[in-house]
N, C-alpha and C positions, 0 to 999 in steps of 0.2 A: 072493354073495361072489365067484364066478367072474367075474361081470359087472364088479365093481369092480376085480378084478385085471387083467382084460382092458383096462379103460379106462385104468388107470394105466400099463400097458405101452405102450398106444397113444400116450399123452401123452409118455412117455419117448422112444419111437421118433421121434415128431414133433419133439421138441426136438432130438434128435441130428441129424436131417435138416436142420432149419433152421440149427443151429449149423454144420453142415458146408458147406452151400451158401450161406448168408447170414450169415456171422460178424459183419458190421458191425452187424447189428440189435442185438447184445448190447452194442455200444458206446454205444448211445443213452443209457442211464442214466449212464454215465461222462461223456458229453458234457454232459448236463444238470447233473451234479454239478460239472463243471469251470466251466461258465458261472456257476453260483451262487457257486462259490468266488471267481471273478474279481470278481463284484459285491461280495462281502463282504470282499475283500482290501484291503490298504492298501499298495500297492507303493511309494509315495513316502514312507512312514513319517511321515505328518503327522497321524495320528490321525483322519483322515477317510476313511470307507469309499469304495471306488471308485464305488459307485452315486451318491454325493452329491458327489463331488469334481469340481470344474470344471477342475482342472489337467490339461493335455494330457499331463503326465508320467505319468499313470496308464495309459498304453498305449504299446506299443512294444517294442523288443528290449532287455531289461535286461542290462547287464553288471554284474558283482559290485561294481565300484567306482563305478558310476554308477546304483545302484539307484534307481528312481523316474523315470528319464528315458531316452528312447531312446539307445542306445549311440553313435549318430552325432551327437548334440547337442554343439555346441561350448560352451565356457564362456560365451561371449557369449549364446548361445541360452538357456542355463539361467538366466542373470541376467535376460534379457528376460522369460522365463516367470515368474520370481519377482516381477517388478514388475507383471505383468499379472494373475496368478492367485494367490490364497491367500498373499499376502505375509505374513500373520500366522502361517502354518504352515510357512513356509520351503520351499514347493514349488519344485523346480528346483535346490535345493542338492544337491551331491554328498554325501549324508549317509546311509549305509546304516543300516538298523534295528539298534539295539543298539550302535552305535558313535558316539562323540562326534565332531563335525566336526573337532576338533583332532587326534584320533587318526587319522582316515582321510584327510582332505584339507586340513586347515588353514584352511578357508574362514572359520571363526569368528574367526580372528586376522588375516585379510587385509584390507587397506584396500580401498576401492572401486577405486582405481587399479590395485591388483594383481589384483583379481578380474577385471578386464576383459582381462587378458593371458592368453595360453595357458600352461598348466601341464603339464609332462611328468614322469611318475613315474620314468622310466628312459631311458637312452640306450644305443645300441649302436655300438661302434667295431669295425671289421673291417680286418684286414691280416695279413701274414705276420710272424713274429717276426724274419725275416731281411731285411725290407724296407729297402733301402739309403736310401730317401728319409726314413724315420723321421717321416713326417707323412701326414695324410689328412683327409678330410671325414667327420664323424660320419655313420654310415650311416643312422640313423633316431632320431627322438625320439618316444617313445611316451607317450600320455596314461595308459596302463595299464602293463603289464609287458612288457619285451622278452622274447621267447620264448613269448608267449601267442598262439598262432595263432588261437584263437577270438575274440580281441579285435583281430584284424587287425594283429598285431605280430609276425609270425614272424621268426626270425633268418635270417641268410644261409644259404641251402641247407637251412633248417630243422634244421640240425645241433645247435643249442643250444635247441631248443624243449622244452616239457614241464618236467621236473624238473631240468634242467641248471643252473638258477640258483636261489638262495634268494630268494624274493619276500617280503622283509620290509619293511613300510612303515616309513619313518623320519620322525621329527619334528625331527631334527638331521642335517645332512649330506645328500648325494644319491648315488644309485647310478649307476654307469656299468658296463655289461656289455660284455665283450670276446669277440668270436668270432675266434679265431686260426686262419688257414688252414694246416692241416698237409698239406704237399704230398706227404708220403710215405704217409700213411694215407688220403688223399682224404677226410678228415673233420675238421671244425673242432673245435678245443679251446675250452673255455668257462671263463671266469673273470670275477669282478666285484670292484669296489672302490668304496669311499666317498670322496667329495670334500667338503671343508669348505664350510660356508655362506659365500657371498661369492665362490666360484670363478666366474670368467667364461670362457666359450668364445666367442671373437669369430667373427663371420661373415666379416670382411674379411681377417684375418691369422691365422696359425697360433698357437695358444695352448699354452704350456707348462703343461699341467694337472698334471703330476707335482709341481709346486711346492706345490700345495695338496691333494695326496692324503693320505688317512689311511692311512699305509703299513702299519699293523698290521691293516687291514680286508680285505686281499686274501683272497678265498675262491674255491675251485674245488671243485664237488661231487665231481668225479672226480680231485681232487688233481693237476690239470694245471698245470704251472708256466709253460709258454710264453706264455699270454695275459697274464701279468704284465708282459711287456716292452712290450706295446702301450700301456700306461698311461704309459710314458716318452716316447712319441712326441708330436709336436705336432699339434693338431687344430683344424679349423675347424667352426663350427656349420653345419648344412644350411640352404639358402636358405628352406626351408619354415617354419622356426622363427624365423629371425633369431638374433641373439646370445643366448646362454643364460647365466642367472645362477642359481646354486644358492641356494635359500632354504627351509630347514626341510622337507627331504624331497622337494622338487620343483624341477625346472629351469624357470625362468620365461623364456618366450620374448619377445624384443623384435623382433617381426616386423611386417610390413605397414607401416602408417603410425602405429603406436602411439606415444604420448608419455606417459610416466609417471615418477614418482619413488617408489621404495620404499626402506624401511629394512631392512637386514639386520644384526642385532646392533649396532644403533645407528649404523651407517654408511649414508649415503644413496647410492643408485645411480640414475642417470637413464637412461631408455630414450629414445634419440633416434637417428633415421636408422638403425634396425635394429641399433644397437649399445648395449651397456650401458657406461656411463661412471661410474667411481667419483668421487664429488664430494668 
């Protein structure tokens, strides 16, 4: 009996020593479990397990709204993957598990012409509420959410990151977030507002976006009123996106050398020379 007790104590002491000086050895099982989980997983939600799925979207850095594809993939790359791999299972579409495409990204109701264009879920405008020019260039157009630093879309000075905005997906209208520079508190105030489908922000001229704002939609998490004024300013679209057109929860970019015609609420809009034109 004493020999058995001595043996058990020796084993316990040995385990403690190994755990103290070589803790990574106990991670081996977790590593194996993780690899098995990755093989058995279905990250692109196409009902094909990772081990058998030929789609490259089963690996990479997943963002919540781009589940199944690397976060840095452009819409054009996703469409290219869809054509090359698993076209019957919709690999490459921005379609998170458990959500319908129309709920999250609208791809199911987009024409091929529209799918080829860049889509931005939210925009950020930045200025002071006392800016005498009352105009500016949209600070950034984000494929995800303005204020999401992990998705490479931090706000100006990071003052409106995290929970400073309500990140509610829309199937009607589009979000613009405002970061208003408070010169007295050295801290930006944060507010957001919806704009109607069909709203155009030109790249070449300053647009009066307030004319198509949903005035009752203004919201500020901290009840800050100053950002509201920024929505009355005139704005240009950033060169990286080209002219922007609001359509069912996303700002559609008319950039690069894209040419397309899409319909918004029965009205046709033509993308030509980086500008949206109402036909």
